[in-house]
Legacy VTK file of the C-alpha trace (Angstrom):
# vtk DataFile Version 3.0
C-alpha trace
ASCII
DATASET POLYDATA
POINTS 453 float
0.000 0.000 0.000
1.406 3.339 -1.093
2.508 5.641 1.742
3.464 9.288 1.365
6.422 8.831 3.720
8.193 6.844 0.970
9.169 10.095 -0.747
10.695 11.375 2.506
12.680 8.155 2.894
14.094 8.583 -0.600
15.136 12.156 0.222
16.880 10.840 3.339
18.773 8.242 1.295
20.001 10.826 -1.181
20.866 13.554 1.339
24.597 14.337 1.675
23.882 15.338 5.297
22.189 12.023 6.056
22.328 10.776 9.656
20.961 7.548 11.138
17.193 7.666 10.722
14.682 7.185 13.525
11.190 6.366 12.233
8.668 6.938 14.996
5.041 5.918 15.042
2.325 4.176 16.996
2.423 0.376 17.082
1.056 -1.362 13.963
0.995 1.749 11.779
3.317 0.070 9.252
6.856 1.157 10.223
8.521 -2.220 9.683
6.655 -2.825 6.440
7.522 0.552 4.947
11.225 0.322 5.873
11.527 -3.164 4.397
9.655 -2.110 1.263
11.808 0.992 0.920
14.962 -1.066 1.375
13.900 -3.669 -1.183
13.139 -0.982 -3.755
16.076 1.344 -3.153
19.021 -0.825 -2.076
20.696 -3.979 -3.394
20.593 -5.439 0.122
18.643 -5.086 3.383
19.976 -6.223 6.785
17.058 -6.454 9.228
17.544 -6.860 12.992
14.735 -6.918 15.562
15.784 -6.371 19.181
12.482 -7.697 20.501
12.338 -10.894 18.439
16.098 -11.565 18.637
17.325 -10.052 21.928
20.692 -11.842 21.625
21.904 -9.207 19.147
21.868 -6.645 21.965
25.022 -8.371 23.203
26.952 -7.053 20.197
26.579 -3.534 21.616
27.743 -4.347 25.142
31.524 -4.256 24.749
32.001 -0.759 23.309
30.730 1.641 20.663
33.176 0.653 17.928
30.546 0.754 15.196
32.756 -0.852 12.567
33.239 -3.852 14.855
29.493 -3.909 15.495
28.746 -3.848 11.757
31.264 -6.615 11.118
29.728 -8.814 13.815
26.186 -8.071 12.634
27.292 -9.201 9.184
28.711 -12.398 10.682
25.484 -12.930 12.613
23.338 -12.763 9.486
25.878 -14.508 7.259
26.420 -11.631 4.823
28.677 -8.578 4.849
27.096 -5.183 5.402
28.306 -2.851 2.654
28.373 0.952 2.941
25.866 2.635 0.668
24.552 -0.682 -0.648
23.030 -2.248 2.461
20.162 -0.652 4.354
20.581 -1.642 8.000
17.237 -1.719 9.846
17.179 -1.813 13.640
13.598 -2.612 14.649
12.182 -2.195 18.174
15.435 -0.419 18.980
13.962 0.977 22.202
14.524 -2.507 23.664
18.296 -1.892 23.634
19.435 1.363 25.222
23.033 0.906 24.076
21.901 0.471 20.487
20.078 3.798 20.766
23.223 5.433 22.137
25.337 3.869 19.378
23.518 5.972 16.780
25.725 8.882 17.829
28.814 6.914 16.839
27.268 5.655 13.618
26.693 9.326 12.762
30.183 10.497 13.731
32.332 7.541 12.649
30.461 5.603 9.957
28.406 8.094 7.982
28.809 6.082 4.797
26.534 3.358 6.227
22.763 3.739 5.918
21.076 3.037 9.262
17.292 3.201 9.781
15.605 2.510 13.115
12.027 1.911 14.153
10.207 1.214 17.377
6.676 1.289 18.672
7.541 3.028 21.914
10.461 5.126 20.730
8.826 8.315 21.960
8.890 6.986 25.512
12.420 5.633 25.180
13.715 8.945 23.825
12.073 10.865 26.650
13.399 8.551 29.368
16.878 7.819 27.999
19.288 10.573 29.000
21.965 9.172 26.666
19.837 9.485 23.536
22.014 11.063 20.787
20.180 14.346 20.339
21.310 16.080 17.146
22.935 12.929 15.770
19.856 11.403 14.111
17.225 12.313 11.542
13.567 11.892 12.526
10.525 10.896 10.529
7.093 10.032 11.896
4.794 7.487 10.288
1.126 7.986 11.069
-1.870 5.758 10.416
-2.956 6.047 6.798
-4.515 9.369 5.819
-7.827 9.538 3.994
-6.016 10.033 0.673
-3.801 7.005 1.354
-6.902 5.027 2.343
-8.571 5.857 -0.965
-5.519 4.788 -2.957
-5.180 1.553 -0.969
-8.825 0.520 -1.346
-9.164 0.802 -5.116
-10.105 4.473 -5.413
-6.804 5.748 -6.810
-8.641 8.065 -9.206
-10.454 9.772 -6.341
-7.188 10.150 -4.424
-5.467 11.675 -7.455
-8.455 13.953 -8.010
-8.235 15.267 -4.447
-4.477 15.764 -4.628
-4.821 17.756 -7.852
-7.910 19.721 -6.861
-7.681 23.489 -7.274
-9.449 25.569 -4.634
-12.616 27.156 -5.942
-13.108 24.877 -8.926
-16.543 23.250 -9.260
-17.146 19.992 -7.391
-19.916 17.968 -9.000
-22.656 16.414 -6.873
-21.932 12.794 -7.883
-18.209 13.149 -7.107
-18.948 14.859 -3.784
-21.365 12.035 -2.962
-18.734 9.365 -3.640
-16.209 11.191 -1.493
-18.676 11.616 1.361
-19.518 7.904 1.288
-15.826 6.994 1.244
-15.168 9.312 4.182
-17.873 7.638 6.281
-16.238 4.300 5.518
-12.905 5.764 6.600
-14.460 6.924 9.887
-15.354 3.272 10.419
-12.206 1.520 9.193
-9.635 4.148 10.112
-6.070 4.171 8.871
-4.327 1.270 10.617
-2.808 -0.669 7.686
-3.994 -4.123 8.775
-7.567 -2.879 9.206
-7.419 -1.137 5.819
-6.042 -4.255 4.142
-8.719 -6.436 5.731
-11.464 -4.105 4.519
-9.940 -3.924 1.045
-9.570 -7.693 0.738
-12.843 -8.800 2.335
-15.232 -5.821 2.327
-16.365 -7.315 5.639
-16.970 -4.914 8.512
-17.058 -7.739 11.055
-13.565 -8.924 10.109
-12.294 -5.358 10.016
-13.634 -4.647 13.499
-12.000 -7.854 14.762
-8.644 -6.511 13.559
-9.275 -3.200 15.327
-10.077 -5.010 18.570
-6.840 -6.985 18.244
-4.875 -3.765 17.787
-6.503 -2.220 20.860
-5.766 -5.386 22.833
-2.134 -5.139 21.694
-1.916 -1.614 23.050
-3.187 -2.774 26.423
-0.556 -5.531 26.412
2.012 -2.765 25.958
0.589 -1.132 29.075
1.169 -4.357 30.980
4.634 -4.981 29.544
6.145 -1.512 29.792
4.347 0.141 32.698
4.793 -0.582 36.380
2.087 -2.349 38.358
1.105 0.998 39.881
0.963 2.757 36.490
-1.090 0.140 34.630
-4.555 0.857 36.098
-4.048 4.585 35.559
-2.979 4.098 31.938
-5.951 1.878 31.250
-8.370 4.273 32.968
-7.172 7.356 31.063
-7.144 5.425 27.773
-10.687 4.138 28.179
-11.977 7.554 29.294
-10.994 9.312 26.045
-14.147 8.550 23.980
-16.485 9.426 26.826
-14.784 12.721 27.637
-14.341 13.710 24.003
-18.089 13.310 23.501
-18.861 15.775 26.312
-20.288 19.153 25.188
-16.944 20.900 25.774
-14.727 17.914 24.969
-12.333 19.055 27.693
-10.555 16.217 29.485
-11.220 16.301 33.222
-9.003 14.084 35.380
-11.447 13.946 38.270
-13.989 12.249 36.027
-11.666 9.420 35.034
-12.190 7.778 38.403
-13.522 9.106 41.672
-10.769 10.295 43.984
-8.067 10.569 41.290
-6.583 13.976 40.616
-4.410 15.474 37.904
-1.160 14.774 39.749
-2.133 11.096 40.045
-2.675 10.708 36.295
-0.159 13.052 34.656
2.444 10.287 34.252
-0.126 8.059 32.558
-1.018 10.855 30.159
2.645 11.511 29.395
3.138 7.794 28.682
0.212 7.717 26.234
1.329 10.847 24.401
4.930 9.613 24.312
3.771 6.352 22.743
1.928 8.338 20.079
-1.409 6.800 21.068
-3.070 10.110 21.912
-2.683 13.772 21.042
-3.027 16.467 23.652
-4.638 19.613 22.219
-4.295 22.516 24.637
-6.477 25.575 24.936
-5.343 29.067 24.011
-7.194 32.258 24.854
-5.083 34.518 22.646
-4.156 33.352 19.119
-0.798 35.125 18.916
2.627 33.896 17.795
4.115 31.664 18.964
0.961 29.756 19.835
2.810 27.560 22.328
3.447 30.602 24.521
-0.294 31.107 24.979
-1.214 27.472 25.624
-2.840 26.431 28.883
-1.368 23.015 29.663
-4.037 22.433 32.296
-6.964 22.751 29.878
-6.872 20.305 27.014
-8.684 17.728 24.926
-7.395 14.239 24.167
-7.750 12.725 20.714
-6.701 9.292 19.512
-4.099 8.612 16.826
-6.668 6.886 14.613
-10.338 7.689 14.117
-11.275 4.056 13.443
-9.776 2.976 16.755
-11.679 5.772 18.523
-14.933 4.419 17.104
-13.997 0.863 18.052
-12.881 1.768 21.591
-16.116 3.730 22.071
-18.158 0.714 20.997
-20.024 2.583 18.251
-21.332 0.041 15.699
-19.898 0.531 12.221
-23.350 0.547 10.626
-24.370 3.552 12.712
-21.486 5.558 11.244
-22.194 4.468 7.681
-25.919 5.122 7.969
-26.206 8.059 10.418
-28.768 7.561 13.151
-30.336 9.973 15.616
-28.749 7.838 18.348
-25.317 8.756 16.998
-25.791 12.534 16.876
-23.714 13.504 19.926
-20.713 11.260 19.258
-20.634 12.148 15.549
-19.017 15.472 16.410
-16.254 13.753 18.397
-15.488 11.374 15.518
-15.400 14.228 13.006
-13.108 16.340 15.180
-10.786 13.370 15.723
-10.601 12.833 11.958
-9.779 16.488 11.305
-7.154 16.488 14.058
-5.526 13.377 12.565
-5.378 14.998 9.110
-3.940 18.210 10.582
-1.228 16.320 12.472
-0.251 14.341 9.374
-0.023 17.436 7.194
1.111 20.114 9.648
2.660 18.425 12.690
1.271 18.072 16.185
1.241 21.760 17.204
-2.546 22.064 17.191
-4.611 24.039 19.716
-8.200 25.078 20.333
-9.531 28.504 21.294
-12.101 29.547 23.850
-13.324 32.830 25.217
-14.701 31.962 28.620
-18.032 30.219 28.120
-18.994 32.403 25.176
-17.276 30.876 22.148
-15.039 27.974 21.148
-13.208 27.275 17.888
-12.315 23.618 17.410
-8.719 24.006 16.207
-6.109 26.705 15.735
-2.921 26.007 13.775
0.067 27.979 12.592
0.951 27.816 8.914
4.051 29.859 8.189
3.246 33.349 9.529
-0.502 32.746 9.596
-2.582 31.716 12.617
-5.602 29.889 11.206
-8.783 29.081 13.160
-10.658 25.986 11.982
-14.325 25.322 12.723
-15.479 21.718 12.225
-19.038 20.751 11.283
-19.866 17.058 11.026
-22.599 17.433 8.405
-23.850 20.250 6.149
-24.961 22.732 8.814
-22.397 25.502 8.478
-23.633 27.990 11.054
-20.478 28.907 12.963
-21.106 31.561 15.586
-17.863 30.908 17.447
-15.784 31.311 14.297
-17.616 34.566 13.561
-16.778 35.805 17.061
-13.108 34.838 16.645
-12.913 36.689 13.323
-14.602 39.727 14.803
-12.059 39.896 17.637
-8.835 39.034 15.844
-9.488 39.655 12.107
-7.307 36.723 10.938
-6.179 36.795 7.320
-7.607 33.322 6.873
-10.193 31.211 8.672
-11.397 27.729 7.726
-14.864 26.241 7.870
-14.998 22.530 7.114
-18.128 20.409 6.714
-19.748 17.826 4.451
-20.785 20.585 2.067
-19.171 20.224 -1.336
-18.603 23.962 -1.630
-14.932 24.953 -1.769
-12.776 28.022 -1.915
-12.952 31.520 -0.529
-10.357 34.074 0.464
-10.693 35.337 4.019
-13.141 32.560 4.912
-12.020 29.327 3.237
-14.556 26.529 2.885
-13.019 23.062 2.731
-15.033 19.834 2.495
-14.057 17.430 5.259
-12.686 14.923 2.763
-10.183 17.560 1.533
-8.746 18.579 4.907
-5.379 17.048 4.024
-5.075 19.822 1.413
-5.367 22.664 3.948
-1.978 24.101 3.034
-2.900 24.202 -0.648
-6.217 25.914 0.049
-4.540 28.588 2.174
-1.803 29.118 -0.411
-4.477 29.517 -3.087
-6.359 32.057 -0.993
-3.112 33.918 -0.294
-2.303 34.078 -4.005
-5.812 35.329 -4.772
-5.524 38.186 -2.286
-7.809 39.174 0.553
-11.448 40.049 -0.142
-12.692 43.603 0.333
-15.387 42.366 2.738
-15.441 39.379 5.025
-18.215 36.848 4.710
-20.060 36.100 7.937
-19.795 32.319 8.585
-23.056 32.419 10.529
-24.866 32.606 7.194
-25.608 29.555 5.097
-24.826 31.232 1.793
LINES 1 454
453 0 1 2 3 4 5 6 7 8 9 10 11 12 13 14 15 16 17 18 19 20 21 22 23 24 25 26 27 28 29 30 31 32 33 34 35 36 37 38 39 40 41 42 43 44 45 46 47 48 49 50 51 52 53 54 55 56 57 58 59 60 61 62 63 64 65 66 67 68 69 70 71 72 73 74 75 76 77 78 79 80 81 82 83 84 85 86 87 88 89 90 91 92 93 94 95 96 97 98 99 100 101 102 103 104 105 106 107 108 109 110 111 112 113 114 115 116 117 118 119 120 121 122 123 124 125 126 127 128 129 130 131 132 133 134 135 136 137 138 139 140 141 142 143 144 145 146 147 148 149 150 151 152 153 154 155 156 157 158 159 160 161 162 163 164 165 166 167 168 169 170 171 172 173 174 175 176 177 178 179 180 181 182 183 184 185 186 187 188 189 190 191 192 193 194 195 196 197 198 199 200 201 202 203 204 205 206 207 208 209 210 211 212 213 214 215 216 217 218 219 220 221 222 223 224 225 226 227 228 229 230 231 232 233 234 235 236 237 238 239 240 241 242 243 244 245 246 247 248 249 250 251 252 253 254 255 256 257 258 259 260 261 262 263 264 265 266 267 268 269 270 271 272 273 274 275 276 277 278 279 280 281 282 283 284 285 286 287 288 289 290 291 292 293 294 295 296 297 298 299 300 301 302 303 304 305 306 307 308 309 310 311 312 313 314 315 316 317 318 319 320 321 322 323 324 325 326 327 328 329 330 331 332 333 334 335 336 337 338 339 340 341 342 343 344 345 346 347 348 349 350 351 352 353 354 355 356 357 358 359 360 361 362 363 364 365 366 367 368 369 370 371 372 373 374 375 376 377 378 379 380 381 382 383 384 385 386 387 388 389 390 391 392 393 394 395 396 397 398 399 400 401 402 403 404 405 406 407 408 409 410 411 412 413 414 415 416 417 418 419 420 421 422 423 424 425 426 427 428 429 430 431 432 433 434 435 436 437 438 439 440 441 442 443 444 445 446 447 448 449 450 451 452
């Protein structure tokens, strides 16, 4: 299945300033697969080592950090010499060997002609906890669950994916095409972007089998809790994790520690939250009251929402039946907004990084997301269906007069200058829409998003 990160891997290979690569990402998002596929297509040889499956190889790093000795002995271990520039060396689950992580510094300094790529499901936690991690001596890439565009391409809708990628803001979007995209997006809400779930759906078109895969993935995450957390941490991790759907569906969506379990306070659960964010399982979106640069300076770390790394897993963890998402029911009205916001957040993170915030003004107004794109601070209002009345966005624009604001919904209408309308299924193209609006120039008057015109 085609992944957009492949182009970034090729750039890394060809870079004269190349350092050992660390590919981060949540468990089962396809890191091992993509590195092996990249190696097979771009190198004459691939040397794959997994520190979890074959822990004995950790012993090769115990004596010292003579990386040429290590490479020689790794070659002996696999029965084939590792050649500079011709062999891609893959260290998988590298977080299981602290000395292997540290050795990346010496691979960078003393053996730059060798191509080293590393992956690990809990690398974020290992990097945070390991004081000897070689900061500045590695290149980073993050692999996310498959985006909506990648999902389309993987499930036989390559033409739709290409159409979206080449779409020009403001051009007409026909009703039949918009209908196909809306249907595909509802399927994506159900299946999500975890590669095994996507493959199962593509191969079987069976929601029951797809949901079974999602449950297995969720069970695997809980096994990670057991394996890598202390006995005291485990119940807190599990409680915070399971509380995400319920709290996200609240009217404000704000995560409240005291409602995770009676008697628990923020200080009791902060480590669990840090573990989950470090593992890439959840995203913490903090509140800002002033949308000024840099946004991080105006973030309130104590007021935040938690979103999951994959919208399909959110639906599965919440226990929402797939059919309810595909054929919207009145019983699904309240949680629909949470699913839609989680989808938009996932697309924003994949395209713009994880610096995403939300804005409130007391109890008067709330804008779902605020992001920085170059010098622009862009508020984004999310509507799950075609109702585009957005009083909070209108209030934000009245107060701060941003150059650009985004309103996204299931409406097929696109374009705009000061107020940019983006269909939900095109959110991955946010940067292109804003660039198009910037090139077109600002309008003389600003449209009021509270209107339906």
